[in-house]
N, C-alpha and C positions, 0 to 999 in steps of 0.2 A: 020871245026868242028871235034873234035876227035870222032872216032867211039867208042861208049860206049855200054856196055851191059845193057839191061833193068833191072830195079830193080824188084825183087820179094821177098818181105819181109813179115814175119809173126811175130806177137807179142803175147806172152802169159804171159809176166811179165812186170812190170813197166820199167825195164831196156831195154827190147826189144822195148817197145813203145818209149823210148827216141831216139832210132836209127831212127824209122819211123818219129818221130817229127822233127828231124834234116833234114831228107830228104824232108819233105813237107813244111818246112819253106818258106814263101813267095809264096805259091801256090795261085792261084785264082780259084774261083768257082762261077758259076752263082747260084743265089738263087733257081732257078728252078731245079738245079741239086743236091739238097739236098733231099734224099728220105728215109723215114722211112716205112718199110714194117712190120707192127705189127704182121701179121699172120706168117711171117717167122722170127720174132725177129731180123731184120736186118736193119742197118742204113748204107747208102752208100753216098759217095760224088764223083762225076766225076770232077776231078780237072785238071788244067793245072799247072803242077809242074815245078818249076824252077830247072834245073839240076845243083845244086851246085857242084856235084861230077865231072862235066865236066871241072872244072877249069876255070870258066868264068873270063874274063878281061873286062875292060871298052869297051863297044860297041861290045862285042863278047860273047853272051850267048845263051842258048838253053832252050826251054820248051818242055815238053812231056805230052801227054794226059795220065792220070793215074786214077785208081780207088782205093779209100780208103774205106774199108768196115769193119764194126763191126758186129759180130754175137753175139747172146745171149743177145740182147738189150730188156729190159723189159719196158722201158719208156724213153721219151725224153722231156727235158725242154729247152726252149730258153730264152735268154735275149738279146734284141736289135738286133735280127735276125728274119726276117720274109720273107715270100714268096709272099707278095702282088705284087711285081714287079719281075717276074721270070727272068728278064734280069739283075737285080741288081748284080754287081760284088762284091764279098766278098774276102778279102785277109786273108788266113789262116796263123796264126803265130806259133801256138804251139798246141800239143796234149799231155795231161798228164793223169795219172791214180792215183786215190786215193782209196786204198783198203777199203772195208767195215770192220766193227767190226767182222763179220763172213765171213772168206774167203770161196770161191775164188772170190766172187763178189766185186763190188765197183762202182765207178763213173769214167767215161771217160769224160774229159773236152776238148772241141775244142775251142780255143781262136782265135778270129778274130780281125783285126785292127778296131779301133773305138769302142772298148769295147764290141763287140758282143761276145756271148758265147752260146755254145750248150753243155748241160750236158746229157750224156747217162747213164742210170742206167743199169748196166750189171750184169748178173748172174755169168759170168766168163770173164776175159779179152781174147778176141779172135779178133785180128785185122789183116788185110791184106792190103798191098800196092802192086798194080800190075801196072807196066808201060805197055803202048801199044807200037806199032812200030811207032806211029805218033809223030815225033820229028820235030821241026822247029826252025830256028834261031830267036833270038830277040836281038835288040840293047838296049832294055829297061831293065837295070839291077835293081833289087830291091835296094832301098836306104832307110836306116833307119836314116839318118841324119835329124835333124830339119831344115826346110826351113826358110830362113830369109824373113821377109816381107818388 
């Protein structure tokens, strides 16, 4: 595996968030690792991020333990995502930002496979992606092709 530098990304604009969204595509997270701290106005996800930037080939990929955090969160809505089973694995596909009529606030949408969605009402876009030093090889590369039955 190639020696890669850990990602440390900040997003304050929709364009910044697109970079984070590309980096977290195909990350997996346990439902129990979705946390909303209303007193701190913070929503965090502890994810296992697939390292697309490492140049994965068939049978040769890496995952890294990462933290995706959003500050300034005023409320959270979910659709088809729940924490009844904290061990349930969710696959994160995309993160996007829709500005409000009155800047700088808006909505951050986290889209999961299977039509799951989390919407964060934010007073300002303030997102952080931090990789840890915990990296491991994986032979299971994300696959977006439809499977034949």
